[in-house]
C-alpha beads as a LAMMPS data file, in Angstrom:
LAMMPS data file: protein, C-alpha beads

78 atoms
77 bonds

1 atom types
1 bond types

-500.0 500.0 xlo xhi
-500.0 500.0 ylo yhi
-500.0 500.0 zlo zhi

Masses

1 110.0

Atoms # bond

1 1 1 -353.420 -157.827 -222.782
2 1 1 -356.060 -160.128 -221.178
3 1 1 -355.934 -160.743 -217.659
4 1 1 -355.588 -164.491 -216.462
5 1 1 -359.190 -164.435 -215.585
6 1 1 -360.031 -163.455 -218.911
7 1 1 -358.025 -166.358 -220.556
8 1 1 -359.385 -168.847 -218.278
9 1 1 -362.555 -167.893 -219.291
10 1 1 -362.276 -167.962 -223.010
11 1 1 -360.304 -171.588 -222.609
12 1 1 -363.630 -172.810 -221.027
13 1 1 -365.254 -172.055 -224.112
14 1 1 -363.482 -174.613 -225.808
15 1 1 -361.468 -171.921 -227.881
16 1 1 -358.019 -172.508 -229.161
17 1 1 -355.506 -170.090 -227.574
18 1 1 -351.842 -168.802 -228.269
19 1 1 -350.424 -167.297 -225.325
20 1 1 -346.657 -165.698 -224.568
21 1 1 -344.650 -167.515 -222.027
22 1 1 -342.906 -164.374 -221.390
23 1 1 -345.723 -162.505 -220.041
24 1 1 -347.200 -165.390 -217.974
25 1 1 -346.014 -166.976 -214.681
26 1 1 -345.811 -170.929 -215.143
27 1 1 -348.647 -171.183 -212.235
28 1 1 -350.883 -169.008 -214.301
29 1 1 -349.879 -170.941 -217.854
30 1 1 -350.940 -174.193 -215.543
31 1 1 -354.220 -172.702 -214.714
32 1 1 -355.004 -171.609 -218.309
33 1 1 -354.064 -175.250 -219.539
34 1 1 -356.573 -177.164 -217.011
35 1 1 -359.211 -175.076 -218.499
36 1 1 -358.120 -176.067 -222.002
37 1 1 -357.869 -179.855 -221.497
38 1 1 -361.376 -179.794 -219.787
39 1 1 -362.951 -179.213 -223.183
40 1 1 -360.427 -180.664 -224.957
41 1 1 -359.251 -177.730 -226.793
42 1 1 -355.624 -176.647 -227.789
43 1 1 -352.894 -174.070 -226.502
44 1 1 -349.871 -173.045 -228.134
45 1 1 -347.240 -171.568 -226.138
46 1 1 -345.091 -168.922 -227.795
47 1 1 -341.506 -168.129 -226.112
48 1 1 -341.474 -171.699 -224.282
49 1 1 -337.912 -171.206 -224.644
50 1 1 -337.747 -168.802 -222.089
51 1 1 -339.170 -171.022 -219.363
52 1 1 -337.022 -173.540 -217.659
53 1 1 -337.278 -177.177 -218.772
54 1 1 -338.387 -177.835 -215.227
55 1 1 -341.474 -175.315 -215.873
56 1 1 -342.213 -176.832 -219.186
57 1 1 -342.423 -180.556 -217.770
58 1 1 -344.476 -179.134 -215.187
59 1 1 -347.043 -177.444 -217.552
60 1 1 -346.943 -180.717 -219.322
61 1 1 -348.301 -182.623 -216.613
62 1 1 -351.700 -180.926 -216.552
63 1 1 -352.905 -181.743 -220.522
64 1 1 -349.658 -182.726 -222.031
65 1 1 -352.013 -183.762 -225.409
66 1 1 -353.210 -180.404 -225.649
67 1 1 -350.168 -178.292 -225.677
68 1 1 -347.740 -177.098 -228.302
69 1 1 -344.593 -175.288 -227.249
70 1 1 -343.088 -172.767 -229.560
71 1 1 -339.310 -173.233 -228.848
72 1 1 -338.144 -170.492 -230.753
73 1 1 -335.389 -169.021 -229.275
74 1 1 -336.227 -165.928 -227.302
75 1 1 -334.614 -162.378 -228.455
76 1 1 -335.414 -158.774 -227.229
77 1 1 -337.627 -158.238 -230.287
78 1 1 -339.604 -161.264 -229.657

Bonds

1 1 1 2
2 1 2 3
3 1 3 4
4 1 4 5
5 1 5 6
6 1 6 7
7 1 7 8
8 1 8 9
9 1 9 10
10 1 10 11
11 1 11 12
12 1 12 13
13 1 13 14
14 1 14 15
15 1 15 16
16 1 16 17
17 1 17 18
18 1 18 19
19 1 19 20
20 1 20 21
21 1 21 22
22 1 22 23
23 1 23 24
24 1 24 25
25 1 25 26
26 1 26 27
27 1 27 28
28 1 28 29
29 1 29 30
30 1 30 31
31 1 31 32
32 1 32 33
33 1 33 34
34 1 34 35
35 1 35 36
36 1 36 37
37 1 37 38
38 1 38 39
39 1 39 40
40 1 40 41
41 1 41 42
42 1 42 43
43 1 43 44
44 1 44 45
45 1 45 46
46 1 46 47
47 1 47 48
48 1 48 49
49 1 49 50
50 1 50 51
51 1 51 52
52 1 52 53
53 1 53 54
54 1 54 55
55 1 55 56
56 1 56 57
57 1 57 58
58 1 58 59
59 1 59 60
60 1 60 61
61 1 61 62
62 1 62 63
63 1 63 64
64 1 64 65
65 1 65 66
66 1 66 67
67 1 67 68
68 1 68 69
69 1 69 70
70 1 70 71
71 1 71 72
72 1 72 73
73 1 73 74
74 1 74 75
75 1 75 76
76 1 76 77
77 1 77 78
């Protein structure tokens, strides 16, 4: 698994990323999205259903046009 620093560095290159909301804190996701937005690239957040609506709204305040939420319902295998 890549660290938060690794993902921020990759996002800073302009790469599009897919991350898992179950393995990252809301604060970490916000930092990663900030790097994504600066390069106008894109991030897909898998398992976003596992975060609260308040968390998702907080994440969206950073660069909402650069985010796709995968709201597939979380389960144990996912």
